[in-house]
C-alpha positions as protocol buffer text, in pm:
chain_id: "A"
residue {
  index: 1
  type: UNK
  ca { x: 1535 y: 159 z: -197 }
}
residue {
  index: 2
  type: UNK
  ca { x: 1255 y: 319 z: -398 }
}
residue {
  index: 3
  type: UNK
  ca { x: 1046 y: 95 z: -621 }
}
residue {
  index: 4
  type: UNK
  ca { x: 736 y: 125 z: -836 }
}
residue {
  index: 5
  type: UNK
  ca { x: 462 y: -127 z: -770 }
}
residue {
  index: 6
  type: UNK
  ca { x: 190 y: -187 z: -1028 }
}
residue {
  index: 7
  type: UNK
  ca { x: -64 y: -420 z: -872 }
}
residue {
  index: 8
  type: UNK
  ca { x: -438 y: -484 z: -872 }
}
residue {
  index: 9
  type: UNK
  ca { x: -579 y: -286 z: -579 }
}
residue {
  index: 10
  type: UNK
  ca { x: -733 y: -597 z: -436 }
}
residue {
  index: 11
  type: UNK
  ca { x: -382 y: -747 z: -404 }
}
residue {
  index: 12
  type: UNK
  ca { x: -225 y: -444 z: -234 }
}
residue {
  index: 13
  type: UNK
  ca { x: -33 y: -551 z: 79 }
}
residue {
  index: 14
  type: UNK
  ca { x: -211 y: -446 z: 399 }
}
residue {
  index: 15
  type: UNK
  ca { x: 71 y: -223 z: 529 }
}
residue {
  index: 16
  type: UNK
  ca { x: 64 y: -19 z: 205 }
}
residue {
  index: 17
  type: UNK
  ca { x: -315 y: -17 z: 184 }
}
residue {
  index: 18
  type: UNK
  ca { x: -337 y: 121 z: 539 }
}
residue {
  index: 19
  type: UNK
  ca { x: -99 y: 407 z: 455 }
}
residue {
  index: 20
  type: UNK
  ca { x: -287 y: 492 z: 134 }
}
residue {
  index: 21
  type: UNK
  ca { x: -623 y: 497 z: 310 }
}
residue {
  index: 22
  type: UNK
  ca { x: -479 y: 714 z: 590 }
}
residue {
  index: 23
  type: UNK
  ca { x: -357 y: 966 z: 328 }
}
residue {
  index: 24
  type: UNK
  ca { x: -694 y: 955 z: 154 }
}
residue {
  index: 25
  type: UNK
  ca { x: -874 y: 1029 z: 483 }
}
residue {
  index: 26
  type: UNK
  ca { x: -647 y: 1330 z: 535 }
}
residue {
  index: 27
  type: UNK
  ca { x: -683 y: 1464 z: 179 }
}
residue {
  index: 28
  type: UNK
  ca { x: -1056 y: 1399 z: 133 }
}
residue {
  index: 29
  type: UNK
  ca { x: -1216 y: 1378 z: 480 }
}
residue {
  index: 30
  type: UNK
  ca { x: -1558 y: 1462 z: 334 }
}
residue {
  index: 31
  type: UNK
  ca { x: -1552 y: 1130 z: 144 }
}
residue {
  index: 32
  type: UNK
  ca { x: -1536 y: 923 z: 461 }
}
residue {
  index: 33
  type: UNK
  ca { x: -1798 y: 854 z: 724 }
}
residue {
  index: 34
  type: UNK
  ca { x: -1653 y: 863 z: 1075 }
}
residue {
  index: 35
  type: UNK
  ca { x: -1583 y: 519 z: 1206 }
}
residue {
  index: 36
  type: UNK
  ca { x: -1703 y: 331 z: 900 }
}
residue {
  index: 37
  type: UNK
  ca { x: -1462 y: 83 z: 744 }
}
residue {
  index: 38
  type: UNK
  ca { x: -1331 y: 187 z: 404 }
}
residue {
  index: 39
  type: UNK
  ca { x: -1422 y: -23 z: 102 }
}
residue {
  index: 40
  type: UNK
  ca { x: -1102 y: -34 z: -102 }
}
residue {
  index: 41
  type: UNK
  ca { x: -1108 y: -74 z: -390 }
}
residue {
  index: 42
  type: UNK
  ca { x: -1414 y: 149 z: -388 }
}
residue {
  index: 43
  type: UNK
  ca { x: -1545 y: 5 z: -714 }
}
residue {
  index: 44
  type: UNK
  ca { x: -1404 y: -343 z: -785 }
}
residue {
  index: 45
  type: UNK
  ca { x: -1596 y: -364 z: -1114 }
}
residue {
  index: 46
  type: UNK
  ca { x: -1349 y: -114 z: -1264 }
}
residue {
  index: 47
  type: UNK
  ca { x: -1058 y: -351 z: -1194 }
}
residue {
  index: 48
  type: UNK
  ca { x: -838 y: -70 z: -1059 }
}
residue {
  index: 49
  type: UNK
  ca { x: -463 y: -103 z: -1063 }
}
residue {
  index: 50
  type: UNK
  ca { x: -261 y: 83 z: -804 }
}
residue {
  index: 51
  type: UNK
  ca { x: 64 y: 242 z: -907 }
}
residue {
  index: 52
  type: UNK
  ca { x: 264 y: 310 z: -593 }
}
residue {
  index: 53
  type: UNK
  ca { x: 610 y: 450 z: -534 }
}
residue {
  index: 54
  type: UNK
  ca { x: 740 y: 290 z: -216 }
}
residue {
  index: 55
  type: UNK
  ca { x: 1063 y: 360 z: -31 }
}
residue {
  index: 56
  type: UNK
  ca { x: 1158 y: 101 z: 228 }
}
residue {
  index: 57
  type: UNK
  ca { x: 794 y: 21 z: 308 }
}
residue {
  index: 58
  type: UNK
  ca { x: 679 y: 384 z: 310 }
}
residue {
  index: 59
  type: UNK
  ca { x: 428 y: 499 z: 47 }
}
residue {
  index: 60
  type: UNK
  ca { x: 568 y: 802 z: -135 }
}
residue {
  index: 61
  type: UNK
  ca { x: 278 y: 844 z: -378 }
}
residue {
  index: 62
  type: UNK
  ca { x: -13 y: 649 z: -515 }
}
residue {
  index: 63
  type: UNK
  ca { x: -272 y: 658 z: -788 }
}
residue {
  index: 64
  type: UNK
  ca { x: -537 y: 422 z: -914 }
}
residue {
  index: 65
  type: UNK
  ca { x: -602 y: 337 z: -1277 }
}
residue {
  index: 66
  type: UNK
  ca { x: -961 y: 216 z: -1311 }
}
residue {
  index: 67
  type: UNK
  ca { x: -1107 y: 94 z: -1637 }
}
residue {
  index: 68
  type: UNK
  ca { x: -1448 y: 35 z: -1785 }
}
residue {
  index: 69
  type: UNK
  ca { x: -1615 y: -9 z: -2119 }
}
residue {
  index: 70
  type: UNK
  ca { x: -1808 y: 296 z: -2230 }
}
residue {
  index: 71
  type: UNK
  ca { x: -2068 y: 338 z: -2501 }
}
residue {
  index: 72
  type: UNK
  ca { x: -2036 y: 685 z: -2652 }
}
residue {
  index: 73
  type: UNK
  ca { x: -2190 y: 834 z: -2967 }
}
residue {
  index: 74
  type: UNK
  ca { x: -2273 y: 489 z: -3107 }
}
residue {
  index: 75
  type: UNK
  ca { x: -1930 y: 335 z: -3039 }
}
residue {
  index: 76
  type: UNK
  ca { x: -1787 y: 115 z: -2766 }
}
residue {
  index: 77
  type: UNK
  ca { x: -1449 y: 208 z: -2615 }
}
residue {
  index: 78
  type: UNK
  ca { x: -1215 y: 62 z: -2356 }
}
residue {
  index: 79
  type: UNK
  ca { x: -1172 y: 359 z: -2122 }
}
residue {
  index: 80
  type: UNK
  ca { x: -914 y: 410 z: -1848 }
}
residue {
  index: 81
  type: UNK
  ca { x: -909 y: 680 z: -1585 }
}
residue {
  index: 82
  type: UNK
  ca { x: -699 y: 807 z: -1301 }
}
residue {
  index: 83
  type: UNK
  ca { x: -815 y: 854 z: -945 }
}
residue {
  index: 84
  type: UNK
  ca { x: -689 y: 856 z: -587 }
}
residue {
  index: 85
  type: UNK
  ca { x: -382 y: 1062 z: -683 }
}
residue {
  index: 86
  type: UNK
  ca { x: -191 y: 1157 z: -372 }
}
residue {
  index: 87
  type: UNK
  ca { x: 160 y: 1210 z: -243 }
}
residue {
  index: 88
  type: UNK
  ca { x: 287 y: 1161 z: 109 }
}
residue {
  index: 89
  type: UNK
  ca { x: 325 y: 1514 z: 253 }
}
residue {
  index: 90
  type: UNK
  ca { x: 690 y: 1440 z: 340 }
}
residue {
  index: 91
  type: UNK
  ca { x: 770 y: 1381 z: -30 }
}
residue {
  index: 92
  type: UNK
  ca { x: 576 y: 1662 z: -199 }
}
residue {
  index: 93
  type: UNK
  ca { x: 732 y: 1908 z: -446 }
}
residue {
  index: 94
  type: UNK
  ca { x: 1006 y: 1660 z: -541 }
}
residue {
  index: 95
  type: UNK
  ca { x: 865 y: 1541 z: -876 }
}
residue {
  index: 96
  type: UNK
  ca { x: 729 y: 1205 z: -761 }
}
residue {
  index: 97
  type: UNK
  ca { x: 368 y: 1287 z: -852 }
}
residue {
  index: 98
  type: UNK
  ca { x: 458 y: 1391 z: -1206 }
}
residue {
  index: 99
  type: UNK
  ca { x: 676 y: 1084 z: -1248 }
}
residue {
  index: 100
  type: UNK
  ca { x: 387 y: 865 z: -1129 }
}
residue {
  index: 101
  type: UNK
  ca { x: 125 y: 1015 z: -1361 }
}
residue {
  index: 102
  type: UNK
  ca { x: 365 y: 963 z: -1652 }
}
residue {
  index: 103
  type: UNK
  ca { x: 393 y: 598 z: -1544 }
}
residue {
  index: 104
  type: UNK
  ca { x: 12 y: 582 z: -1539 }
}
residue {
  index: 105
  type: UNK
  ca { x: -3 y: 724 z: -1890 }
}
residue {
  index: 106
  type: UNK
  ca { x: 244 y: 458 z: -2011 }
}
residue {
  index: 107
  type: UNK
  ca { x: 51 y: 189 z: -1825 }
}
residue {
  index: 108
  type: UNK
  ca { x: -279 y: 280 z: -1994 }
}
residue {
  index: 109
  type: UNK
  ca { x: -115 y: 283 z: -2337 }
}
residue {
  index: 110
  type: UNK
  ca { x: 34 y: -63 z: -2272 }
}
residue {
  index: 111
  type: UNK
  ca { x: -317 y: -189 z: -2189 }
}
residue {
  index: 112
  type: UNK
  ca { x: -443 y: -94 z: -2538 }
}
residue {
  index: 113
  type: UNK
  ca { x: -671 y: 180 z: -2412 }
}
residue {
  index: 114
  type: UNK
  ca { x: -901 y: 345 z: -2661 }
}
residue {
  index: 115
  type: UNK
  ca { x: -939 y: 651 z: -2440 }
}
residue {
  index: 116
  type: UNK
  ca { x: -803 y: 774 z: -2112 }
}
residue {
  index: 117
  type: UNK
  ca { x: -1020 y: 1030 z: -1940 }
}
residue {
  index: 118
  type: UNK
  ca { x: -1076 y: 1163 z: -1591 }
}
residue {
  index: 119
  type: UNK
  ca { x: -1162 y: 1479 z: -1402 }
}
residue {
  index: 120
  type: UNK
  ca { x: -952 y: 1711 z: -1194 }
}
residue {
  index: 121
  type: UNK
  ca { x: -966 y: 2048 z: -1026 }
}
residue {
  index: 122
  type: UNK
  ca { x: -896 y: 2319 z: -1288 }
}
residue {
  index: 123
  type: UNK
  ca { x: -580 y: 2421 z: -1099 }
}
residue {
  index: 124
  type: UNK
  ca { x: -432 y: 2078 z: -1182 }
}
residue {
  index: 125
  type: UNK
  ca { x: -484 y: 2089 z: -1560 }
}
residue {
  index: 126
  type: UNK
  ca { x: -124 y: 2193 z: -1635 }
}
residue {
  index: 127
  type: UNK
  ca { x: 7 y: 1917 z: -1407 }
}
residue {
  index: 128
  type: UNK
  ca { x: -188 y: 1645 z: -1588 }
}
residue {
  index: 129
  type: UNK
  ca { x: -108 y: 1800 z: -1927 }
}
residue {
  index: 130
  type: UNK
  ca { x: 262 y: 1739 z: -1852 }
}
residue {
  index: 131
  type: UNK
  ca { x: 168 y: 1375 z: -1801 }
}
residue {
  index: 132
  type: UNK
  ca { x: 22 y: 1333 z: -2151 }
}
residue {
  index: 133
  type: UNK
  ca { x: -346 y: 1435 z: -2131 }
}
residue {
  index: 134
  type: UNK
  ca { x: -516 y: 1743 z: -2271 }
}
residue {
  index: 135
  type: UNK
  ca { x: -804 y: 1941 z: -2132 }
}
residue {
  index: 136
  type: UNK
  ca { x: -1128 y: 1856 z: -2312 }
}
residue {
  index: 137
  type: UNK
  ca { x: -1317 y: 2184 z: -2288 }
}
residue {
  index: 138
  type: UNK
  ca { x: -1686 y: 2127 z: -2340 }
}
residue {
  index: 139
  type: UNK
  ca { x: -1671 y: 1757 z: -2245 }
}
residue {
  index: 140
  type: UNK
  ca { x: -1808 y: 1638 z: -1912 }
}
residue {
  index: 141
  type: UNK
  ca { x: -1795 y: 1298 z: -1748 }
}
residue {
  index: 142
  type: UNK
  ca { x: -2127 y: 1173 z: -1618 }
}
residue {
  index: 143
  type: UNK
  ca { x: -2089 y: 982 z: -1297 }
}
residue {
  index: 144
  type: UNK
  ca { x: -2335 y: 796 z: -1083 }
}
residue {
  index: 145
  type: UNK
  ca { x: -2594 y: 573 z: -1244 }
}
residue {
  index: 146
  type: UNK
  ca { x: -2836 y: 617 z: -1534 }
}
residue {
  index: 147
  type: UNK
  ca { x: -3112 y: 662 z: -1275 }
}
residue {
  index: 148
  type: UNK
  ca { x: -2911 y: 912 z: -1065 }
}
residue {
  index: 149
  type: UNK
  ca { x: -2647 y: 1073 z: -1287 }
}
residue {
  index: 150
  type: UNK
  ca { x: -2440 y: 1381 z: -1219 }
}
residue {
  index: 151
  type: UNK
  ca { x: -2212 y: 1581 z: -1445 }
}
residue {
  index: 152
  type: UNK
  ca { x: -1853 y: 1664 z: -1360 }
}
residue {
  index: 153
  type: UNK
  ca { x: -1890 y: 2019 z: -1491 }
}
residue {
  index: 154
  type: UNK
  ca { x: -2166 y: 2080 z: -1235 }
}
residue {
  index: 155
  type: UNK
  ca { x: -1894 y: 2024 z: -973 }
}
residue {
  index: 156
  type: UNK
  ca { x: -1656 y: 2271 z: -1139 }
}
residue {
  index: 157
  type: UNK
  ca { x: -1419 y: 1995 z: -1254 }
}
residue {
  index: 158
  type: UNK
  ca { x: -1211 y: 1991 z: -1571 }
}
residue {
  index: 159
  type: UNK
  ca { x: -1209 y: 1685 z: -1796 }
}
residue {
  index: 160
  type: UNK
  ca { x: -874 y: 1549 z: -1909 }
}
residue {
  index: 161
  type: UNK
  ca { x: -858 y: 1329 z: -2219 }
}
residue {
  index: 162
  type: UNK
  ca { x: -619 y: 1127 z: -2432 }
}
residue {
  index: 163
  type: UNK
  ca { x: -748 y: 953 z: -2743 }
}
residue {
  index: 164
  type: UNK
  ca { x: -516 y: 655 z: -2758 }
}
residue {
  index: 165
  type: UNK
  ca { x: -639 y: 421 z: -3029 }
}
residue {
  index: 166
  type: UNK
  ca { x: -657 y: 507 z: -3400 }
}
residue {
  index: 167
  type: UNK
  ca { x: -1033 y: 443 z: -3388 }
}
residue {
  index: 168
  type: UNK
  ca { x: -1082 y: 689 z: -3101 }
}
residue {
  index: 169
  type: UNK
  ca { x: -862 y: 950 z: -3271 }
}
residue {
  index: 170
  type: UNK
  ca { x: -1066 y: 915 z: -3590 }
}
residue {
  index: 171
  type: UNK
  ca { x: -1376 y: 1003 z: -3382 }
}
residue {
  index: 172
  type: UNK
  ca { x: -1218 y: 1307 z: -3212 }
}
residue {
  index: 173
  type: UNK
  ca { x: -1527 y: 1520 z: -3282 }
}
residue {
  index: 174
  type: UNK
  ca { x: -1738 y: 1285 z: -3070 }
}
residue {
  index: 175
  type: UNK
  ca { x: -1525 y: 1382 z: -2768 }
}
residue {
  index: 176
  type: UNK
  ca { x: -1529 y: 1759 z: -2820 }
}
residue {
  index: 177
  type: UNK
  ca { x: -1851 y: 1832 z: -2630 }
}
residue {
  index: 178
  type: UNK
  ca { x: -2139 y: 1676 z: -2445 }
}
residue {
  index: 179
  type: UNK
  ca { x: -2103 y: 1408 z: -2185 }
}
residue {
  index: 180
  type: UNK
  ca { x: -1949 y: 1065 z: -2149 }
}
residue {
  index: 181
  type: UNK
  ca { x: -2156 y: 831 z: -1930 }
}
residue {
  index: 182
  type: UNK
  ca { x: -1933 y: 618 z: -1707 }
}
residue {
  index: 183
  type: UNK
  ca { x: -2199 y: 429 z: -1507 }
}
residue {
  index: 184
  type: UNK
  ca { x: -1967 y: 363 z: -1215 }
}
residue {
  index: 185
  type: UNK
  ca { x: -2226 y: 343 z: -941 }
}
residue {
  index: 186
  type: UNK
  ca { x: -2401 y: 570 z: -695 }
}
residue {
  index: 187
  type: UNK
  ca { x: -2210 y: 898 z: -638 }
}
residue {
  index: 188
  type: UNK
  ca { x: -1901 y: 766 z: -819 }
}
residue {
  index: 189
  type: UNK
  ca { x: -1680 y: 951 z: -1065 }
}
residue {
  index: 190
  type: UNK
  ca { x: -1316 y: 939 z: -1162 }
}
């Protein structure tokens, strides 16, 4: 029986965590050093929640919803992202991924997000747009640290955005261009 789990990543049962990490290694081999154990969650300070569709102990699809407080254009916002989006190859092209990102959108809204923003490959913009986000042309996320930052647009990534709170919507112009510093840690971006 298929079920949706919404759990802190740190509480993810080992048999599900192992499947998710195996899929991540397959999808993004460049992100893993051979033989090194995987730190998961990769950034516990963002308090990531995993949303996982599971069918009889088998992971169908997974995504993480990290969060952090950002300081942008003189204002502080509670920001949520999306990362680690993947679907088991046996279940692709059946609508599970779209259903899961819509669940993630609902989850972030229930958490009283000010903004929800993340990056994706430009080919995936229409997919995430169907989930509730819009492409923020001209806006880049700045990952890494203040000492060693990097911009998402330098990697050819698109920025997806949803201004959730009335305060964030009233400051829409502040999110039209420039960069949003996430300060997630060395070489990290969502």
